[in-house]
C-alpha positions as CSV (number, residue, x, y, z in Angstrom):
1,M,-4.0,-45.6,-5.3
2,F,-0.7,-44.5,-6.0
3,H,1.0,-45.1,-9.0
4,T,5.1,-45.1,-9.7
5,R,6.2,-42.8,-12.9
6,K,8.6,-44.1,-15.0
7,P,12.0,-41.9,-15.2
8,W,11.8,-39.4,-17.8
9,R,13.8,-40.3,-20.4
10,H,13.9,-37.0,-22.6
11,P,16.9,-34.3,-21.0
12,V,15.2,-31.6,-23.0
13,R,12.1,-31.8,-21.7
14,I,13.9,-32.0,-18.3
15,I,15.5,-28.8,-18.9
16,G,12.5,-27.1,-20.3
17,I,10.7,-27.7,-17.2
18,L,13.4,-26.4,-15.0
19,L,13.9,-23.5,-16.5
20,G,10.0,-22.4,-16.4
21,I,10.2,-23.2,-12.8
22,L,13.0,-20.9,-12.2
23,I,11.1,-18.1,-14.5
24,I,8.1,-18.7,-12.5
25,Q,10.3,-18.6,-8.8
26,S,11.8,-15.1,-10.5
27,A,8.6,-13.2,-11.3
28,A,7.1,-14.0,-7.8
29,S,10.1,-12.6,-5.7
30,F,10.2,-9.9,-8.2
31,A,6.6,-9.0,-7.6
32,L,7.2,-9.6,-4.0
33,A,9.9,-7.3,-3.7
34,G,7.7,-4.5,-4.7
35,P,9.9,-3.6,-7.8
36,A,10.7,-0.5,-9.3
37,A,9.0,0.4,-12.5
38,S,10.3,2.4,-15.7
39,D,10.3,6.1,-15.9
40,G,6.8,5.8,-17.8
41,D,5.3,5.5,-14.5
42,I,5.6,9.4,-13.8
43,D,2.3,9.3,-14.8
44,Y,0.8,7.4,-12.0
45,W,3.3,9.4,-9.6
46,Q,1.7,12.7,-11.3
47,A,-1.7,10.8,-10.6
48,L,-1.1,10.3,-7.0
49,A,-1.2,14.0,-6.6
50,H,-4.5,14.4,-7.7
51,T,-5.9,11.9,-4.7
52,R,-7.6,13.1,-1.2
53,Y,-4.4,12.7,0.5
54,I,-3.2,13.9,4.1
55,Q,0.1,15.0,4.3
56,E,2.0,14.8,7.3
57,G,5.4,16.5,7.3
58,S,6.7,19.6,5.5
59,K,10.2,18.8,4.3
60,G,11.6,15.7,2.4
61,P,11.0,13.3,-0.4
62,I,7.5,12.7,-0.7
63,I,6.2,9.1,0.1
64,Y,3.0,8.1,-0.8
65,D,1.4,5.8,1.6
66,F,-2.4,3.9,0.6
67,Y,-4.0,3.0,4.5
68,D,-7.4,1.3,5.6
69,P,-8.5,2.7,9.2
70,N,-8.8,-0.5,10.4
71,C,-5.4,-2.1,9.0
72,P,-3.4,-2.8,11.7
73,Y,-0.6,-2.9,9.1
74,C,-1.1,0.4,8.2
75,H,-1.1,1.2,11.8
76,E,2.4,-0.3,12.6
77,I,3.9,1.7,9.3
78,Y,2.2,5.2,10.7
79,I,3.9,4.7,13.9
80,W,7.4,3.7,12.1
81,L,7.0,6.4,10.0
82,Q,6.5,9.3,12.8
83,N,10.1,9.6,13.4
84,P,11.2,10.6,9.9
85,I,8.7,12.5,9.8
86,D,9.8,14.6,12.8
87,S,13.0,14.5,11.6
88,R,12.2,16.5,8.5
89,K,13.9,13.5,6.4
90,I,10.7,12.6,4.8
91,R,6.9,13.8,3.8
92,V,4.1,11.4,3.9
93,R,1.0,11.8,2.0
94,F,-1.4,9.5,3.0
95,I,-4.2,8.1,1.0
96,T,-7.3,6.8,2.3
97,V,-9.4,4.0,1.7
98,G,-11.9,2.2,3.6
99,F,-12.5,-1.6,2.4
100,L,-11.2,-3.6,4.9
101,T,-13.6,-4.2,7.6
102,P,-17.7,-3.2,7.4
103,S,-16.8,-0.2,9.5
104,S,-13.7,1.0,7.4
105,A,-15.7,3.0,5.0
106,G,-17.5,4.9,7.5
107,K,-14.3,5.9,9.5
108,A,-12.4,6.6,6.3
109,A,-15.4,9.2,4.9
110,A,-15.0,10.9,8.8
111,I,-11.3,11.1,8.1
112,L,-11.6,12.9,4.9
113,A,-14.9,15.0,5.4
114,A,-13.2,16.1,8.9
115,P,-12.5,20.1,9.5
116,S,-8.7,18.8,10.0
117,P,-8.2,15.3,8.2
118,L,-5.0,15.0,9.8
119,A,-6.0,15.4,13.1
120,A,-8.8,12.7,12.5
121,M,-6.4,10.5,11.1
122,K,-4.3,11.0,14.1
123,L,-7.2,10.7,16.2
124,N,-8.2,7.5,14.5
125,E,-3.9,6.2,15.0
126,N,-3.5,7.4,18.6
127,K,-6.9,5.4,19.8
128,F,-6.5,2.3,17.5
129,S,-7.1,-0.7,19.3
130,T,-6.8,-4.7,18.8
131,Q,-8.5,-5.8,21.5
132,N,-11.3,-6.7,19.7
133,G,-10.2,-7.1,16.8
134,P,-8.1,-4.6,14.7
135,E,-10.1,-1.1,14.9
136,G,-8.8,2.7,14.3
137,G,-10.5,5.0,17.1
138,I,-12.3,7.5,15.2
139,K,-16.1,7.0,14.5
140,P,-17.9,6.1,11.5
141,A,-19.4,8.8,9.7
142,S,-23.1,8.7,8.9
143,A,-24.3,7.4,6.2
144,A,-25.8,10.7,4.0
145,L,-21.4,11.7,4.8
146,Q,-20.4,8.4,3.4
147,K,-22.2,8.8,0.3
148,K,-21.1,12.4,-0.3
149,M,-17.0,11.2,0.3
150,R,-18.0,7.7,-1.8
151,S,-16.3,9.4,-4.9
152,A,-13.3,10.5,-3.7
153,L,-12.6,7.3,-1.8
154,D,-13.3,5.2,-4.7
155,F,-10.8,7.1,-6.9
156,N,-8.3,6.5,-4.1
157,A,-9.3,2.7,-4.1
158,S,-9.2,2.9,-8.3
159,L,-5.5,3.9,-7.9
160,L,-4.5,1.5,-5.4
161,I,-6.2,-1.8,-7.2
162,N,-5.0,-0.9,-10.6
163,K,-1.5,-0.6,-9.9
164,E,-1.7,-3.7,-7.4
165,A,-3.0,-6.2,-10.1
166,E,-0.1,-4.3,-12.5
167,V,2.8,-4.6,-10.1
168,L,2.1,-7.3,-8.3
169,G,-0.3,-9.8,-10.3
170,I,-3.2,-9.9,-7.9
171,P,-6.7,-8.9,-8.2
172,G,-8.6,-7.0,-5.3
173,A,-6.3,-5.0,-3.1
174,S,-4.4,-4.8,-0.3
175,V,-2.7,-2.5,2.5
176,P,-0.6,-1.1,3.3
177,F,0.9,0.3,0.1
178,L,4.1,2.6,-0.4
179,V,4.8,4.6,-3.3
180,F,8.1,6.7,-3.3
181,R,10.3,7.9,-6.2
182,K,14.0,6.8,-5.9
183,D,17.2,7.0,-8.9
184,G,14.6,8.5,-11.4
185,K,12.0,5.7,-11.0
186,T,8.8,4.6,-9.2
187,H,9.3,2.4,-6.3
188,Y,6.3,0.0,-4.8
189,V,6.1,-1.7,-1.2
190,A,3.1,-3.8,-0.7
191,G,2.5,-4.5,3.2
192,L,5.5,-4.3,5.4
193,P,8.8,-3.0,4.6
194,D,12.0,-5.4,5.0
195,H,14.9,-3.4,6.5
196,R,16.3,-3.0,2.2
197,Q,13.1,-1.3,1.6
198,W,12.5,0.7,4.6
199,A,16.6,2.6,4.0
200,E,15.2,2.8,0.6
201,I,12.1,4.4,1.8
202,I,14.1,6.9,4.1
203,H,16.4,7.5,1.5
204,A,13.9,8.1,-1.1
205,Q,14.6,11.3,-3.4
C-alpha cells in the first residue's frame, strides 16, 4: 500500500536537502569529467615513468594510456591516437594491464615479454576482433611467462586502481584511463574522451 506524505512545513529543511542534492550532483559531474588535479599530483605523474610502458611516437607531449589487450574501448582509442602520433603531435606511453577477461593477463604478459613490445601491441590491435566478443589478436603467454611478468603487471594495475579510486571515488579498475599534463596540472580521462577532452589531449603540454 502506498502512503501519501504530508507536505513539508520546514523551509530550512527543504533548502538544506536541495543544497545537498546540488553538491552531490556537482561532485558526480566533477568526477566523471576527469578533473584536473593539483600540482601535488606531479608525484603520480613521475611514478608513471617507472611502469613497463610501451611508447609510440617520438615527438610532442606525453600521454599515458592504461589499456587491456581485450578492451574494445581501448582499441578504439588506440585507433584514434594513431593520426596524432603519426603527425608527431603527441607521444603515447601505453601502460598494459590484464584483468578484463580470462585471457587478458596472458595477452598482457605476451605483449610485455615480447622482444619488441611495441610490435606485439600493434599485432594485438591490428588483429583485434569483436566477432566472438572483444578479443585482442595476440596469443596468451604460457603460465610460466605470465608468472614472470606478474610483478610488472601488478605494479601497472596498482597505479590504475589507486588513482581511479581517488579521482572517481569508485573501487576496482576500469579502462581505458588516460593521464596527461596541461597548464601545469595532471589531468585524467576515464573511458572514451568527449570532444573537449580530446582537444585537451591533443594539445597537452
